KOLGU-4560 file (N, C-alpha, C; in nm, 3 decimals, padded with zeros to 5 digits):
<recs>
<n_xx: 00.084 n_yy: -00.119 n_zz: 00.001 ca_xx: 00.000 ca_yy: 00.000 ca_zz: 00.000 c_xx: 00.088 c_yy: 00.124 c_zz: 00.000 mol: A seq: 1 type: MET>
<n_xx: 00.034 n_yy: 00.228 n_zz: -00.051 ca_xx: 00.106 ca_yy: 00.355 ca_zz: -00.056 c_xx: 00.032 c_yy: 00.459 c_zz: 00.026 mol: A seq: 2 type: THR>
<n_xx: 00.100 n_yy: 00.566 n_zz: 00.056 ca_xx: 00.038 ca_yy: 00.674 ca_zz: 00.129 c_xx: -00.058 c_yy: 00.747 c_zz: 00.035 mol: A seq: 3 type: GLU>
<n_xx: -00.175 n_yy: 00.775 n_zz: 00.083 ca_xx: -00.276 ca_yy: 00.843 ca_zz: 00.001 c_xx: -00.286 c_yy: 00.988 c_zz: 00.043 mol: A seq: 4 type: ASN>
<n_xx: -00.246 n_yy: 01.078 n_zz: -00.044 ca_xx: -00.263 ca_yy: 01.220 ca_zz: -00.020 c_xx: -00.366 c_yy: 01.281 c_zz: -00.114 mol: A seq: 5 type: ASN>
<n_xx: -00.427 n_yy: 01.200 n_zz: -00.198 ca_xx: -00.516 ca_yy: 01.248 ca_zz: -00.300 c_xx: -00.662 c_yy: 01.241 c_zz: -00.263 mol: A seq: 6 type: LYS>
<n_xx: -00.701 n_yy: 01.140 n_zz: -00.189 ca_xx: -00.843 ca_yy: 01.115 ca_zz: -00.161 c_xx: -00.876 c_yy: 01.141 c_zz: -00.015 mol: A seq: 7 type: TYR>
<n_xx: -00.993 n_yy: 01.199 n_zz: 00.005 ca_xx: -01.044 ca_yy: 01.217 ca_zz: 00.140 c_xx: -01.131 c_yy: 01.100 c_zz: 00.175 mol: A seq: 8 type: GLU>
<n_xx: -01.145 n_yy: 01.075 n_zz: 00.303 ca_xx: -01.230 ca_yy: 00.966 ca_zz: 00.348 c_xx: -01.375 c_yy: 00.994 c_zz: 00.314 mol: A seq: 9 type: LEU>
<n_xx: -01.449 n_yy: 00.888 n_zz: 00.285 ca_xx: -01.592 ca_yy: 00.904 ca_zz: 00.265 c_xx: -01.645 c_yy: 00.830 c_zz: 00.144 mol: A seq: 10 type: GLY>
<n_xx: -01.770 n_yy: 00.857 n_zz: 00.116 ca_xx: -01.845 ca_yy: 00.790 ca_zz: 00.010 c_xx: -01.814 c_yy: 00.852 c_zz: -00.127 mol: A seq: 11 type: CYS>
<n_xx: -01.782 n_yy: 00.766 n_zz: -00.222 ca_xx: -01.759 ca_yy: 00.810 ca_zz: -00.360 c_xx: -01.866 c_yy: 00.759 c_zz: -00.454 mol: A seq: 12 type: TYR>
<n_xx: -01.943 n_yy: 00.658 n_zz: -00.411 ca_xx: -02.052 ca_yy: 00.603 ca_zz: -00.489 c_xx: -02.167 c_yy: 00.569 c_zz: -00.398 mol: A seq: 13 type: GLY>
<n_xx: -02.271 n_yy: 00.652 n_zz: -00.398 ca_xx: -02.386 ca_yy: 00.634 ca_zz: -00.309 c_xx: -02.469 c_yy: 00.514 c_zz: -00.354 mol: A seq: 14 type: ASP>
<n_xx: -02.481 n_yy: 00.413 n_zz: -00.268 ca_xx: -02.553 ca_yy: 00.293 ca_zz: -00.300 c_xx: -02.699 c_yy: 00.311 c_zz: -00.325 mol: A seq: 15 type: GLY>
<n_xx: -02.758 n_yy: 00.424 n_zz: -00.280 ca_xx: -02.900 ca_yy: 00.447 ca_zz: -00.301 c_xx: -02.931 c_yy: 00.468 c_zz: -00.449 mol: A seq: 16 type: SER>
<n_xx: -02.828 n_yy: 00.497 n_zz: -00.531 ca_xx: -02.849 ca_yy: 00.514 ca_zz: -00.674 c_xx: -02.839 c_yy: 00.381 c_zz: -00.750 mol: A seq: 17 type: PHE>
<n_xx: -02.813 n_yy: 00.274 n_zz: -00.679 ca_xx: -02.810 ca_yy: 00.140 ca_zz: -00.738 c_xx: -02.669 c_yy: 00.088 c_zz: -00.761 mol: A seq: 18 type: GLY>
<n_xx: -02.662 n_yy: -00.043 n_zz: -00.785 ca_xx: -02.530 ca_yy: -00.107 ca_zz: -00.798 c_xx: -02.452 c_yy: -00.063 c_zz: -00.919 mol: A seq: 19 type: PRO>
<n_xx: -02.518 n_yy: -00.026 n_zz: -01.026 ca_xx: -02.442 ca_yy: 00.013 ca_zz: -01.145 c_xx: -02.380 c_yy: 00.152 c_zz: -01.128 mol: A seq: 20 type: TYR>
<n_xx: -02.442 n_yy: 00.235 n_zz: -01.047 ca_xx: -02.384 ca_yy: 00.367 ca_zz: -01.016 c_xx: -02.255 c_yy: 00.347 c_zz: -00.937 mol: A seq: 21 type: HIS>
<n_xx: -02.260 n_yy: 00.264 n_zz: -00.833 ca_xx: -02.141 ca_yy: 00.245 ca_zz: -00.750 c_xx: -02.032 c_yy: 00.173 c_zz: -00.829 mol: A seq: 22 type: THR>
<n_xx: -02.071 n_yy: 00.076 n_zz: -00.912 ca_xx: -01.973 ca_yy: 00.004 ca_zz: -00.992 c_xx: -01.902 c_yy: 00.101 c_zz: -01.089 mol: A seq: 23 type: MET>
<n_xx: -01.977 n_yy: 00.190 n_zz: -01.149 ca_xx: -01.919 ca_yy: 00.290 ca_zz: -01.238 c_xx: -01.814 c_yy: 00.374 c_zz: -01.164 mol: A seq: 24 type: ARG>
<n_xx: -01.846 n_yy: 00.411 n_zz: -01.042 ca_xx: -01.750 ca_yy: 00.490 ca_zz: -00.962 c_xx: -01.623 c_yy: 00.411 c_zz: -00.938 mol: A seq: 25 type: LYS>
<n_xx: -01.636 n_yy: 00.282 n_zz: -00.905 ca_xx: -01.520 ca_yy: 00.197 ca_zz: -00.886 c_xx: -01.432 c_yy: 00.200 c_zz: -01.012 mol: A seq: 26 type: VAL>
<n_xx: -01.495 n_yy: 00.178 n_zz: -01.128 ca_xx: -01.420 ca_yy: 00.173 ca_zz: -01.254 c_xx: -01.359 c_yy: 00.309 c_zz: -01.287 mol: A seq: 27 type: PHE>
<n_xx: -01.436 n_yy: 00.417 n_zz: -01.268 ca_xx: -01.385 ca_yy: 00.551 ca_zz: -01.301 c_xx: -01.259 c_yy: 00.584 c_zz: -01.221 mol: A seq: 28 type: GLU>
<n_xx: -01.264 n_yy: 00.558 n_zz: -01.090 ca_xx: -01.151 ca_yy: 00.591 ca_zz: -01.005 c_xx: -01.030 c_yy: 00.503 c_zz: -01.037 mol: A seq: 29 type: ILE>
<n_xx: -01.056 n_yy: 00.371 n_zz: -01.052 ca_xx: -00.945 ca_yy: 00.281 ca_zz: -01.081 c_xx: -00.879 c_yy: 00.314 c_zz: -01.216 mol: A seq: 30 type: ALA>
<n_xx: -00.960 n_yy: 00.342 n_zz: -01.317 ca_xx: -00.905 ca_yy: 00.374 ca_zz: -01.449 c_xx: -00.827 c_yy: 00.505 c_zz: -01.443 mol: A seq: 31 type: LEU>
<n_xx: -00.877 n_yy: 00.604 n_zz: -01.367 ca_xx: -00.806 ca_yy: 00.732 ca_zz: -01.356 c_xx: -00.674 c_yy: 00.716 c_zz: -01.281 mol: A seq: 32 type: SER>
<n_xx: -00.659 n_yy: 00.609 n_zz: -01.203 ca_xx: -00.536 ca_yy: 00.583 ca_zz: -01.129 c_xx: -00.442 c_yy: 00.488 c_zz: -01.203 mol: A seq: 33 type: GLU>
<n_xx: -00.475 n_yy: 00.454 n_zz: -01.327 ca_xx: -00.385 ca_yy: 00.373 ca_zz: -01.406 c_xx: -00.409 c_yy: 00.224 c_zz: -01.400 mol: A seq: 34 type: GLY>
<n_xx: -00.525 n_yy: 00.182 n_zz: -01.355 ca_xx: -00.558 ca_yy: 00.041 ca_zz: -01.350 c_xx: -00.540 c_yy: -00.022 c_zz: -01.488 mol: A seq: 35 type: TRP>
<n_xx: -00.448 n_yy: -00.118 n_zz: -01.501 ca_xx: -00.423 ca_yy: -00.177 ca_zz: -01.633 c_xx: -00.525 c_yy: -00.288 c_zz: -01.663 mol: A seq: 36 type: PRO>
<n_xx: -00.620 n_yy: -00.256 n_zz: -01.745 ca_xx: -00.724 ca_yy: -00.354 ca_zz: -01.778 c_xx: -00.732 c_yy: -00.364 c_zz: -01.931 mol: A seq: 37 type: VAL>
<n_xx: -00.740 n_yy: -00.488 n_zz: -01.981 ca_xx: -00.743 ca_yy: -00.508 ca_zz: -02.125 c_xx: -00.878 c_yy: -00.482 c_zz: -02.187 mol: A seq: 38 type: GLU>
<n_xx: -00.984 n_yy: -00.511 n_zz: -02.112 ca_xx: -01.118 ca_yy: -00.488 ca_zz: -02.162 c_xx: -01.178 c_yy: -00.370 c_zz: -02.086 mol: A seq: 39 type: ILE>
<n_xx: -01.246 n_yy: -00.283 n_zz: -02.155 ca_xx: -01.303 ca_yy: -00.165 ca_zz: -02.091 c_xx: -01.432 c_yy: -00.204 c_zz: -02.020 mol: A seq: 40 type: THR>
<n_xx: -01.437 n_yy: -00.191 n_zz: -01.888 ca_xx: -01.555 ca_yy: -00.230 ca_zz: -01.813 c_xx: -01.680 c_yy: -00.154 c_zz: -01.854 mol: A seq: 41 type: PRO>
<n_xx: -01.665 n_yy: -00.030 n_zz: -01.895 ca_xx: -01.783 ca_yy: 00.049 ca_zz: -01.933 c_xx: -01.849 c_yy: -00.013 c_zz: -02.058 mol: A seq: 42 type: PHE>
<n_xx: -01.771 n_yy: -00.072 n_zz: -02.148 ca_xx: -01.826 ca_yy: -00.140 ca_zz: -02.262 c_xx: -01.912 c_yy: -00.256 c_zz: -02.219 mol: A seq: 43 type: ASP>
<n_xx: -01.866 n_yy: -00.332 n_zz: -02.121 ca_xx: -01.940 ca_yy: -00.448 ca_zz: -02.073 c_xx: -02.071 c_yy: -00.413 c_zz: -02.006 mol: A seq: 44 type: LEU>
<n_xx: -02.074 n_yy: -00.297 n_zz: -01.939 ca_xx: -02.194 ca_yy: -00.260 ca_zz: -01.864 c_xx: -02.311 c_yy: -00.229 c_zz: -01.956 mol: A seq: 45 type: MET>
<n_xx: -02.284 n_yy: -00.197 n_zz: -02.081 ca_xx: -02.391 ca_yy: -00.162 ca_zz: -02.174 c_xx: -02.444 c_yy: -00.284 c_zz: -02.252 mol: A seq: 46 type: ASP>
<n_xx: -02.381 n_yy: -00.399 n_zz: -02.239 ca_xx: -02.427 ca_yy: -00.519 ca_zz: -02.306 c_xx: -02.537 c_yy: -00.581 c_zz: -02.224 mol: A seq: 47 type: ILE>
<n_xx: -02.635 n_yy: -00.647 n_zz: -02.291 ca_xx: -02.741 ca_yy: -00.711 ca_zz: -02.216 c_xx: -02.682 c_yy: -00.815 c_zz: -02.121 mol: A seq: 48 type: SER>
<n_xx: -02.743 n_yy: -00.823 n_zz: -02.005 ca_xx: -02.687 ca_yy: -00.905 ca_zz: -01.899 c_xx: -02.726 c_yy: -01.053 c_zz: -01.911 mol: A seq: 49 type: ARG>
<n_xx: -02.631 n_yy: -01.138 n_zz: -01.883 ca_xx: -02.656 ca_yy: -01.280 ca_zz: -01.861 c_xx: -02.565 c_yy: -01.322 c_zz: -01.745 mol: A seq: 50 type: ASP>
<n_xx: -02.580 n_yy: -01.440 n_zz: -01.695 ca_xx: -02.505 ca_yy: -01.482 ca_zz: -01.576 c_xx: -02.355 c_yy: -01.472 c_zz: -01.595 mol: A seq: 51 type: ASP>
<n_xx: -02.301 n_yy: -01.516 n_zz: -01.709 ca_xx: -02.158 ca_yy: -01.511 ca_zz: -01.730 c_xx: -02.106 c_yy: -01.367 c_zz: -01.736 mol: A seq: 52 type: ASN>
<n_xx: -02.179 n_yy: -01.279 n_zz: -01.800 ca_xx: -02.138 ca_yy: -01.142 ca_zz: -01.810 c_xx: -02.139 c_yy: -01.072 c_zz: -01.673 mol: A seq: 53 type: LEU>
<n_xx: -02.244 n_yy: -01.097 n_zz: -01.596 ca_xx: -02.253 ca_yy: -01.037 ca_zz: -01.463 c_xx: -02.137 c_yy: -01.086 c_zz: -01.376 mol: A seq: 54 type: VAL>
<n_xx: -02.106 n_yy: -01.212 n_zz: -01.387 ca_xx: -01.991 ca_yy: -01.266 ca_zz: -01.309 c_xx: -01.859 c_yy: -01.202 c_zz: -01.353 mol: A seq: 55 type: GLU>
<n_xx: -01.841 n_yy: -01.181 n_zz: -01.482 ca_xx: -01.722 ca_yy: -01.118 ca_zz: -01.535 c_xx: -01.712 c_yy: -00.974 c_zz: -01.487 mol: A seq: 56 type: THR>
<n_xx: -01.820 n_yy: -00.900 n_zz: -01.490 ca_xx: -01.821 ca_yy: -00.761 ca_zz: -01.444 c_xx: -01.789 c_yy: -00.754 c_zz: -01.296 mol: A seq: 57 type: ILE>
<n_xx: -01.846 n_yy: -00.847 n_zz: -01.217 ca_xx: -01.818 ca_yy: -00.848 ca_zz: -01.073 c_xx: -01.671 c_yy: -00.878 c_zz: -01.046 mol: A seq: 58 type: ASN>
<n_xx: -01.613 n_yy: -00.968 n_zz: -01.124 ca_xx: -01.470 ca_yy: -00.998 ca_zz: -01.107 c_xx: -01.386 c_yy: -00.877 c_zz: -01.142 mol: A seq: 59 type: GLU>
<n_xx: -01.423 n_yy: -00.805 n_zz: -01.248 ca_xx: -01.352 ca_yy: -00.684 ca_zz: -01.285 c_xx: -01.360 c_yy: -00.580 c_zz: -01.176 mol: A seq: 60 type: LEU>
<n_xx: -01.479 n_yy: -00.565 n_zz: -01.117 ca_xx: -01.497 ca_yy: -00.469 ca_zz: -01.009 c_xx: -01.407 c_yy: -00.505 c_zz: -00.891 mol: A seq: 61 type: GLU>
<n_xx: -01.404 n_yy: -00.633 n_zz: -00.854 ca_xx: -01.317 ca_yy: -00.678 ca_zz: -00.744 c_xx: -01.171 c_yy: -00.652 c_zz: -00.775 mol: A seq: 62 type: ASN>
<n_xx: -01.130 n_yy: -00.675 n_zz: -00.901 ca_xx: -00.991 ca_yy: -00.646 ca_zz: -00.941 c_xx: -00.962 c_yy: -00.497 c_zz: -00.932 mol: A seq: 63 type: ASN>
<n_xx: -01.056 n_yy: -00.414 n_zz: -00.971 ca_xx: -01.037 ca_yy: -00.270 ca_zz: -00.964 c_xx: -01.022 c_yy: -00.223 c_zz: -00.820 mol: A seq: 64 type: ALA>
<n_xx: -01.104 n_yy: -00.279 n_zz: -00.730 ca_xx: -01.095 ca_yy: -00.242 ca_zz: -00.587 c_xx: -00.962 c_yy: -00.290 c_zz: -00.531 mol: A seq: 65 type: ILE>
<n_xx: -00.918 n_yy: -00.411 n_zz: -00.568 ca_xx: -00.790 ca_yy: -00.460 ca_zz: -00.521 c_xx: -00.677 c_yy: -00.367 c_zz: -00.570 mol: A seq: 66 type: ASP>
<n_xx: -00.686 n_yy: -00.322 n_zz: -00.694 ca_xx: -00.586 ca_yy: -00.232 ca_zz: -00.748 c_xx: -00.581 c_yy: -00.101 c_zz: -00.668 mol: A seq: 67 type: TYR>
<n_xx: -00.699 n_yy: -00.045 n_zz: -00.640 ca_xx: -00.703 ca_yy: 00.078 ca_zz: -00.560 c_xx: -00.643 c_yy: 00.059 c_zz: -00.424 mol: A seq: 68 type: LEU>
<n_xx: -00.670 n_yy: -00.054 n_zz: -00.360 ca_xx: -00.615 ca_yy: -00.079 ca_zz: -00.226 c_xx: -00.461 c_yy: -00.098 c_zz: -00.232 mol: A seq: 69 type: ASN>
<n_xx: -00.412 n_yy: -00.154 n_zz: -00.339 ca_xx: -00.268 ca_yy: -00.174 ca_zz: -00.351 c_xx: -00.195 c_yy: -00.045 c_zz: -00.388 mol: A seq: 70 type: GLU>
<n_xx: -00.258 n_yy: 00.041 n_zz: -00.464 ca_xx: -00.188 ca_yy: 00.158 ca_zz: -00.518 c_xx: -00.236 c_yy: 00.295 c_zz: -00.464 mol: A seq: 71 type: HIS>
<n_xx: -00.354 n_yy: 00.300 n_zz: -00.403 ca_xx: -00.411 ca_yy: 00.429 ca_zz: -00.365 c_xx: -00.468 c_yy: 00.432 c_zz: -00.224 mol: A seq: 72 type: CYS>
<n_xx: -00.417 n_yy: 00.347 n_zz: -00.139 ca_xx: -00.464 ca_yy: 00.343 ca_zz: -00.001 c_xx: -00.344 c_yy: 00.327 c_zz: 00.091 mol: A seq: 73 type: ALA>
<n_xx: -00.356 n_yy: 00.380 n_zz: 00.211 ca_xx: -00.250 ca_yy: 00.360 ca_zz: 00.308 c_xx: -00.294 c_yy: 00.248 c_zz: 00.404 mol: A seq: 74 type: ASP>
<n_xx: -00.209 n_yy: 00.218 n_zz: 00.500 ca_xx: -00.236 ca_yy: 00.102 ca_zz: 00.588 c_xx: -00.354 c_yy: 00.123 c_zz: 00.681 mol: A seq: 75 type: GLU>
<n_xx: -00.396 n_yy: 00.247 n_zz: 00.703 ca_xx: -00.507 ca_yy: 00.275 ca_zz: 00.793 c_xx: -00.641 c_yy: 00.290 c_zz: 00.723 mol: A seq: 76 type: ASP>
<n_xx: -00.642 n_yy: 00.280 n_zz: 00.590 ca_xx: -00.763 ca_yy: 00.303 ca_zz: 00.511 c_xx: -00.777 c_yy: 00.201 c_zz: 00.401 mol: A seq: 77 type: HIS>
<n_xx: -00.896 n_yy: 00.191 n_zz: 00.345 ca_xx: -00.918 ca_yy: 00.097 ca_zz: 00.237 c_xx: -01.030 c_yy: 00.145 c_zz: 00.144 mol: A seq: 78 type: TYR>
<n_xx: -01.025 n_yy: 00.098 n_zz: 00.019 ca_xx: -01.134 ca_yy: 00.119 ca_zz: -00.076 c_xx: -01.226 c_yy: -00.002 c_zz: -00.068 mol: A seq: 79 type: TRP>
<n_xx: -01.356 n_yy: 00.023 n_zz: -00.067 ca_xx: -01.450 ca_yy: -00.089 ca_zz: -00.063 c_xx: -01.590 c_yy: -00.039 c_zz: -00.035 mol: A seq: 80 type: GLY>
<n_xx: -01.672 n_yy: -00.134 n_zz: 00.004 ca_xx: -01.814 ca_yy: -00.107 ca_zz: 00.030 c_xx: -01.844 c_yy: -00.106 c_zz: 00.179 mol: A seq: 81 type: TYR>
<n_xx: -01.923 n_yy: -00.010 n_zz: 00.221 ca_xx: -01.976 ca_yy: -00.002 ca_zz: 00.357 c_xx: -02.124 c_yy: 00.029 c_zz: 00.343 mol: A seq: 82 type: GLU>
<n_xx: -02.208 n_yy: -00.062 n_zz: 00.394 ca_xx: -02.352 ca_yy: -00.043 ca_zz: 00.390 c_xx: -02.404 c_yy: -00.010 c_zz: 00.251 mol: A seq: 83 type: ASN>
<n_xx: -02.345 n_yy: -00.073 n_zz: 00.149 ca_xx: -02.389 ca_yy: -00.053 ca_zz: 00.011 c_xx: -02.329 c_yy: 00.066 c_zz: -00.061 mol: A seq: 84 type: GLY>
<n_xx: -02.251 n_yy: 00.148 n_zz: 00.010 ca_xx: -02.186 ca_yy: 00.264 ca_zz: -00.050 c_xx: -02.039 c_yy: 00.230 c_zz: -00.078 mol: A seq: 85 type: ASP>
<n_xx: -01.990 n_yy: 00.273 n_zz: -00.193 ca_xx: -01.849 ca_yy: 00.256 ca_zz: -00.227 c_xx: -01.773 c_yy: 00.379 c_zz: -00.182 mol: A seq: 86 type: PHE>
<n_xx: -01.658 n_yy: 00.358 n_zz: -00.120 ca_xx: -01.580 ca_yy: 00.473 ca_zz: -00.077 c_xx: -01.443 c_yy: 00.437 c_zz: -00.025 mol: A seq: 87 type: GLY>
<n_xx: -01.382 n_yy: 00.540 n_zz: 00.028 ca_xx: -01.249 ca_yy: 00.526 ca_zz: 00.091 c_xx: -01.271 c_yy: 00.540 c_zz: 00.241 mol: A seq: 88 type: TYR>
<n_xx: -01.248 n_yy: 00.433 n_zz: 00.313 ca_xx: -01.289 ca_yy: 00.424 ca_zz: 00.451 c_xx: -01.170 c_yy: 00.399 c_zz: 00.545 mol: A seq: 89 type: TRP>
<n_xx: -01.190 n_yy: 00.433 n_zz: 00.670 ca_xx: -01.090 ca_yy: 00.409 ca_zz: 00.772 c_xx: -01.107 c_yy: 00.266 c_zz: 00.826 mol: A seq: 90 type: GLU>
<n_xx: -00.997 n_yy: 00.196 n_zz: 00.840 ca_xx: -01.003 ca_yy: 00.060 ca_zz: 00.898 c_xx: -01.035 c_yy: 00.072 c_zz: 01.045 mol: A seq: 91 type: ARG>
<n_xx: -01.127 n_yy: -00.012 n_zz: 01.090 ca_xx: -01.164 ca_yy: -00.013 ca_zz: 01.230 c_xx: -01.082 c_yy: -00.119 c_zz: 01.303 mol: A seq: 92 type: GLU>
<n_xx: -01.042 n_yy: -00.089 n_zz: 01.423 ca_xx: -00.969 ca_yy: -00.187 ca_zz: 01.504 c_xx: -01.064 c_yy: -00.294 c_zz: 01.550 mol: A seq: 93 type: GLU>
<n_xx: -01.016 n_yy: -00.417 n_zz: 01.551 ca_xx: -01.102 ca_yy: -00.528 ca_zz: 01.594 c_xx: -01.073 c_yy: -00.567 c_zz: 01.737 mol: A seq: 94 type: GLU>
</recs>
């Protein structure tokens, strides 16, 4: 993980707008940070859905979140979902 001086803590994709809104935010941020992906996720989101395509998009989203956590988060924070919202959150002590 690297030190993050670019992003503030909080919600970047409000879950009340639906899963495709939050997924778009994941892809937008990861792509803007240099996420190396061979297939453009935005192209996939516009194709009619079937089980295999949905699974592929979900895998891409997980890969994008992993990329953000490896390259754009520090050890005290993480990119991910909290209560259906996508954002940059503080890790809670267990």
